[in-house]
N, C-alpha and C positions, 0 to 999 in steps of 0.2 A: 900827152895822150898816148901815145904809142906805148911809151914806157908802161904806161898803165895797161895797154892792151897786151903787151908782152907778158906782163905779170898774170892777167886774168886767164889766159889760155891754159897755162899749166894747172891752175886750181880746178877748173872744170873737168879737166882730164882725170885728175885724181879722184874727184867725186864720182865720176862715171865708173871708174874702176871699182870703187867701194860698193856701188850698187850692184854691179855685176857679180859681186861675191856673196850677197845675202838675199833671202826670200822676201817678197813684199806681202802685205796683209791682204791684198785682194785674192790671194790663194788660200787664206785661212778661213775655216768655218767656225763661227762662234758657238760655244756650247749653249745648252738650254739655259735660259735665264740671262743670257748676254745678247747684245745687239752690236753691229759693227760701228766703229767710230766714224765720224765725218771725215771725208777725204781718205777713206781707207786704201784707195788704190795708190796713193802717194806715200803710204806709210810702209816702212819696213818692219817686219816682225813675223813671228810664228807662234803666238800665244794669245790667250784671252786678255792677259794684262796689257799686251802691246797693241792688240788690234781691236779690242772690244770694250764696251762699257756694260757694267752690271745693271740689271733692271730691278725694279721693286719686288719682282717675284722671288728674288734671293734674299730679301730682307726679312729678318725676324722682328716683329713689332715688340716694343717694350711693354711693361705693365701699364695699363691705362690707355693702350692703343689697340686697334684691331685691324687686321689686313683687309684690303678691299681689292677684289679680283680685277676691278676695272683699272687699277693702277699697275697691274702686272707688267705691262709693256713699257711703262715709264722708266727712264733711267734715274737712278737715285739710290741712296743707301742710308736714309735717315727716316725717323718716324714722321717728320713733317712732310717729307716727299712721298712716302710710301704707305702711310697709315692714316686711319681716322681715329679721332679721340673717342673713347667709350663714354656711354652715358654716365657711368659712375664717376669717371675722372672729371668729366665736364661739370657734374654736380658738385664735386669736391672743390674745384677751382672757382666756383661761383658763376659759371657761365649761365646757369638758370636755376630756378627753384620750382618744385612741384607745389600745386595748390592743396587745399584742405581735402582730406580723404583721397590723396593721390600719392604715388610713390614711383620710383624708377622700377619698371616692371622687369626689364632685362638689363641688368647692370653691364654686361659685356657687349651689348648692342652698340653699334656706331651711332653717335648722335651728340648734339651740342645744344639742344633747346628743349623746352618743356613739351612742345608739340611732338618732337621726335621720341622723347624718352619717358614722359610721365603717363601712367595708367591709373585708372580708378581702382581703389581698394574695395574689399568686400564690405567695409564699414559704410559705404555709400549705396550698397545694394539691398533692396527689400525682398526677402525670401517670399515665395508664393506658396499657396495651397498647403500641403502637408509637410512643408519644409520649415526649419527653424534655423536662425543664424548660428553659424559654427563659431564658438567663442575663440578658438585658436586660429581662426582664419580672418579675423577682422582687419589685420594689417597686411594680408596677402592681396595681391591683385586678382581681380575676377569680376565677372558681370553675369553670372548665371547661378541657378540653384545648385548645380553640380559642383561649381567652383567655390561657392561661398557658404553653402548651407548644409545641414544634415537633415535627413527625414525625421519626422516625429517618431518616437519609439513605437507607436502603435502600427507603423508601417514597416518596421524592421523585421526581417526574417532571421530568427535566431538559428544558430547551428544545432545539430542534433544533441539532445541532452540538456539544452538550455531553453528557458522560457522567458517571456517578456516580464520585466519588473512592473507589476501592476501600479506601483506608485509613480511611475515615470511615463505613462502612456501619452501624456500631453506635452512631454518635454522632447526636445530634439537630442539626438545622439547617435553614436555608432553602436555596433553590436556590443562592444565592451561596456558602453554606457547603459544600454537598454536591456541587456540580457543577463540573467542570473542562472545559477546551476539549479537543476531539478533532480529529483530522486532517481532519475534514469541513470545518472552518472555514478551511483553508489551501489555497493553490494552488501549483503547482510550475512550473518553467521548462520547459514542454512543448517550446518551440522548440529547446532544447538537449538534449532527450531525457530529461526527468525527469517522473515521475508518482507517484501514491500507490497502492501495492498495495491491492487490495480488503481484505485482512486487516488493514490498518493504519488504515482509515478510521474505525474505532470505537475507536482507541487514544488514550490521553491524549497531548497535545502542547502545547508552549509556543511553538514556532516551526516554520516550514516545513521546516527542516533535520531535525526529528524525524520527518517524514513522507515526504519525497521520496526516491525512489531512481531510479537510472538504468534506462532501458529499452533494448530492443534497437535502437530507431531511432537511437541514438547510437553503436552498436557498429560498429567497423571489423573486418571479417572478415580472418582470417589468410590467407596464401597457401594455396591448395588448398581454399578455402571460398568460397562466393558467397552474397550477402545473400538471406535469406528474408523478404520484406516482409510476409508474412502473420503474422509474429511481432513486428512493430514495437512492439506494446503490451506485450510480455512483459517481465518483470523478471528480475533476476539474469543480466545479459547475459554470454554466452560464445559461442564459435564453435558449440558444440553446441546452444545455445538459439536463437541468432539467425540462424544461417547454414545453408546446405545443403552437405554434404560433396561435394567433387569426388573423382573416383577417385584422383587423385594423392595424396590424403591418407589413402586407405583402406589399412589394414594387411592384406595378403593372408594367408590361412592358410599354415601351414608346407607347403612343397613347391610352392606356387603362386607365380606371378610377376605383377606388374602388367602390365596390357594397355596398351602404349604408345598404341594407337589410341583408348583411352577416357580418357586422362589428364585432359582438361578436361571430361569429362562428369560430370553430377551423379549420384552413386551412393554407396551405402554397403554393398554386398553383394559377396561374392566372384563371384557369377554375373555381375554387371554389370561389375565393375572388374578382374577377375583372369583369368588363364589357368591352367587346371589342368595338371598334368604329363600327358604323353601316355601314360604307362604303362598307363592303363586304356582307351585308345582302341583300337578294333577296326579294323585295317587289312585285314581279310580280304576286303573288297569288291573289292580288286584283287589279281590273282595276282602272286606273287613280290615282295611288299612287306612291310616290317617297320616297327615303330615306331622313330622316330628316338631315338637315345640322348640323354637330357637335354633333349629338346624339350618345349615347352608349347603347348597349343592344344586346339581342339575339332574340327578338320577334318583330312581326309586330307592336304591340302596342307601343313598345319602339322606334322602328327604322323608322316606316313608317308614312306618313301623306298623306291625300287626296289632290289632286290638285283642282283647281277651276273647272276643267271639271267634277268633281264628286260632286260639290256643287250646291245646289238649293237655289237661292236667295230668300230672304224674300219678303213679299208682298210690292209692290211699288218700288221694285228694279229690275234691269235687269242685266244679266251677261255681263261682259266685255270680248268680244271675244279674245282680245289679251292676256288676263290673263288666258287662259284655262289651261296652264301648271304651273301657279304660285301657290305658297303655302304661308301660310296655306289656306286651302279651307274654307274661311269664308266670310261673307258679306263685311267686311272691305277691304279684298284683292280682292275679285272676283266680287263684285257688285257695282252698282251705280244707281242713279236715272235716270228716263227716260229723254231724251232730251240731254244727254251728248254727244251722237254721232253727233247730229246736231251742237252742240257748237264746237266740234273738227274740223268741216269743216271750221271754222273761223280761222283767223291768231292769233296765240298765241303770246302775248307780250314776248319779250326776257327779260332776267335778266337786271334790271336797267331801263327798259322802263315803261312808265305809260300811261294811257288813256289820261291824260291831254295834252300830246304832240301831239295828233292826230288831224288832221283837221276834220271838220265836215263830209266831204264826206267819210273819212276813219274810222270814229269812230265806226259805226255799224258793221264793218267787223273784229273786233278784240275782244279778250277776255284775261283775266288774270287769273293766278293760284297763290293762296296764302294760308297761314295757318291762319285760323280764330281764334277767341278768345277761341274756344273750342279745339284748337290745332289739327284741322282736315284740310287736304288739300281740298280746294274747288275751283270751277270755278266761274267766274262772267264776264258778257259781259260788253263791253264798250258802254255806252249810252250817247247821246248828251243832255245836260241839256240846254234847250232853254232859261230858265230864266237867266241862267248865261252865256249862249253862250260858254259853255265849255264841252269838252268830259270828262266824269267821269266813274269810275268803278261802276257798278250797285250794289245796295244793295241787290239784289236778288241772293243769293248764290246757287249754284248747287253742291251737294255732288257727285263729279265725281272723277273717278280714273285718276290720272295724269300719263300717260305712255309715 
């Protein structure tokens, strides 16, 4: 025993000396994510490795596992000690199975059972009201109209320039599904007279040709029409729409005639463009005047003419009384040479008769009327030619009015 005691005393002394030369862990502060080892006061050291144990806060979970903050203060360095298995990993290793119309809603969520991991899909949800099932979301998780459905197209508000596709109003869809281009998105060749009619701006269109129509600015007026630039923006171009009618194109009423003086004037009424028949014109303002036969106009000058009663015959001529109301009032109509009345007291040869057929005693009591070489109607008496013993028409013509 002694021997043994003698041997022990020197060993303890050596150990004491060693301790006196090194720091102990009770003086070391562990870094964040570490905790002191058990019996730290009896441990020598001056580092995390010597004095501390790593906690789960320092551990990076592997694929298929997810960190859990409640484990942060636990000592450990493995997935089993520091992490929870994800729902997707648990599903893959057969820990559970989701039911019909269910699926793992959050694959990276911690969980290991159907209760923890499985959520209903949109295939199990019945859309309400003006909503329709969204075809691309049937396998997505959700339990509301907003998550699983799309509004019926009739409820979709299209962007500017787009309109609802009228063939899809009762279908569900997004703007891309329900809305189509309208003419508002297209422009026309205005320089060449094309534009979009107001009633077409909200119509469906695929290209500008579906929308653009000719306007009056490109219309060339026909003869008898002149351009009306106040209608340049009008559509359905025609002479009637784009131009102003000139009188030469106006159709006068029956019995009226076009007024030559108004041919190039803008007008589309009979009062402006036409002359009425003079039948209704009153010529009574002037004595011995009558309405011209077949004349048209609105003035005495155009419609009225003097009768023979208002005419003064030229020198050497006398008025024919029976022609007092005849027209026109001129020498040719109203006047004749003197002596015609005396000749009219004779017997006028009938058509086809001639002086030659008359007996001597009857010759001097007849006269004939004929058109002479000057194309004037004249009278000539029947005279008996003694040298020939024949009744003949006298060569002395009288310029008389045959009435």
